[in-house]
ROKEVO-237330 format. One record per residue (C-alpha): residue in one letter; x, y, z. Coordinates in steps of 0.1 Angstrom, whole numbers, plus 5000, padded with zeros to 4 digits. Layout:
<kolkes>
AXYZ...
</kolkes>
This chain:
<kolkes>
M968119126752P971619246747A972919086779A971718746768V973318756733P977118796731A978419096712G978619026674R976018746676Q972518786663G970918506683R969218206668Q967518176635A963718106634S964417766618T966717666647I964217776673G961517586656R963617276654L964617296691K961017366701A959817056682A962516836698W961616966733Q957916906727A958616546716E960816486747Y958116626769A955416406753D957616096759F958216206795Q954516256802T953815886792K956715736812D955715436833W956915486869R955915136881G958914956895H960915276901E961615316938M962215676950V963515736985Y963216106984L961116366965W961716736960A959016966948D959517326938G957217586923V958117896904Y955718186898I956618406868N955018726857V955418696820R952718926808A952419206834A950419426810E947819146805R947919066842R948818706835C951518486851V952818126847L953117876875V955717596869L955917296893T958717046891I959116726912L962516546913G963016206929A966116026942S966515656938P968315426964A971315426940R971415806944R970215866908R968116176903E965016146881L962616416869A959316286883A956816556871V956516886854G953417106853C952817446839E949717666841V948818016829L946918206856D945118546857A946518776883G943418726905E943918346907S947518366919
</kolkes>
Protein backbone atom coordinates (compact mmCIF):
# COMPACT_ATOMS: atom_id res chain seq x y z
CA MET A 1 0.00 0.00 0.00
CA PRO A 2 2.85 2.42 -0.62
CA ALA A 3 0.79 4.69 -2.88
CA ALA A 4 -1.84 5.27 -0.19
CA VAL A 5 0.65 6.12 2.59
CA PRO A 6 2.91 9.16 2.06
CA ALA A 7 6.67 8.63 2.17
CA GLY A 8 7.99 8.73 5.74
CA ARG A 9 4.59 7.89 7.26
CA GLN A 10 3.79 4.51 8.75
CA GLY A 11 0.02 4.78 8.49
CA ARG A 12 -2.40 4.63 11.41
CA GLN A 13 -1.87 2.87 14.71
CA ALA A 14 -4.21 0.01 15.65
CA SER A 15 -5.68 2.08 18.51
CA THR A 16 -6.55 4.91 16.09
CA ILE A 17 -8.17 2.51 13.63
CA GLY A 18 -10.14 0.89 16.46
CA ARG A 19 -11.34 4.28 17.73
CA LEU A 20 -12.39 5.42 14.25
CA LYS A 21 -14.15 2.13 13.55
CA ALA A 22 -16.11 2.37 16.83
CA ALA A 23 -17.14 5.95 16.03
CA TRP A 24 -18.27 5.00 12.50
CA GLN A 25 -20.24 2.01 13.81
CA ALA A 26 -22.01 4.28 16.33
CA GLU A 27 -22.84 6.82 13.60
CA TYR A 28 -24.15 4.04 11.35
CA ALA A 29 -26.33 2.64 14.17
CA ASP A 30 -27.80 6.14 14.75
CA PHE A 31 -28.39 6.52 11.01
CA GLN A 32 -30.20 3.17 10.78
CA THR A 33 -32.77 4.30 13.37
CA LYS A 34 -33.41 7.74 11.85
CA ASP A 35 -37.11 8.59 11.58
CA TRP A 36 -37.81 9.86 8.06
CA ARG A 37 -41.44 10.83 8.73
CA GLY A 38 -41.97 14.47 7.86
CA HIS A 39 -38.93 14.63 5.55
CA GLU A 40 -39.98 15.46 2.01
CA MET A 41 -37.66 14.34 -0.76
CA VAL A 42 -38.16 15.62 -4.29
CA TYR A 43 -35.50 13.45 -5.88
CA LEU A 44 -33.72 10.18 -5.04
CA TRP A 45 -30.47 8.81 -6.44
CA ALA A 46 -29.56 5.16 -6.03
CA ASP A 47 -26.17 3.67 -6.81
CA GLY A 48 -24.71 0.25 -6.30
CA VAL A 49 -21.04 -0.72 -6.23
CA TYR A 50 -19.84 -4.28 -6.70
CA ILE A 51 -16.38 -4.92 -5.21
CA ASN A 52 -14.26 -8.08 -5.50
CA VAL A 53 -12.52 -7.96 -2.12
CA ARG A 54 -11.63 -11.61 -1.73
CA ALA A 55 -10.95 -12.96 -5.19
CA ALA A 56 -9.14 -16.04 -3.82
CA GLU A 57 -12.25 -16.97 -1.79
CA ARG A 58 -14.57 -16.03 -4.67
CA ARG A 59 -16.40 -13.48 -2.51
CA CYS A 60 -17.50 -9.95 -3.27
CA VAL A 61 -19.27 -7.08 -1.54
CA LEU A 62 -22.29 -5.25 -2.89
CA VAL A 63 -22.82 -1.73 -1.47
CA LEU A 64 -26.01 0.20 -2.19
CA THR A 65 -26.49 3.86 -1.31
CA ILE A 66 -29.55 6.05 -1.74
CA LEU A 67 -29.33 9.85 -1.55
CA GLY A 68 -32.30 12.18 -1.42
CA ALA A 69 -32.71 15.87 -2.21
CA SER A 70 -35.11 18.05 -0.23
CA PRO A 71 -37.11 20.95 -1.71
CA ALA A 72 -34.53 23.26 -0.06
CA ARG A 73 -31.80 21.57 -2.16
CA ARG A 74 -30.33 19.85 0.85
CA ARG A 75 -28.85 16.39 0.26
CA GLU A 76 -29.56 13.60 2.73
CA LEU A 77 -28.19 10.10 2.89
CA ALA A 78 -31.41 8.05 2.83
CA ALA A 79 -30.08 4.47 2.96
CA VAL A 80 -26.94 2.36 2.97
CA GLY A 81 -26.83 -1.38 2.49
CA CYS A 82 -23.97 -3.83 2.29
CA GLU A 83 -23.94 -7.55 1.61
CA VAL A 84 -21.20 -10.14 1.11
CA LEU A 85 -21.98 -12.48 -1.77
CA ASP A 86 -20.45 -15.67 -3.11
CA ALA A 87 -19.27 -15.29 -6.71
CA GLY A 88 -22.13 -17.51 -7.93
CA GLU A 89 -24.75 -15.13 -6.46
CA SER A 90 -23.49 -11.99 -8.17
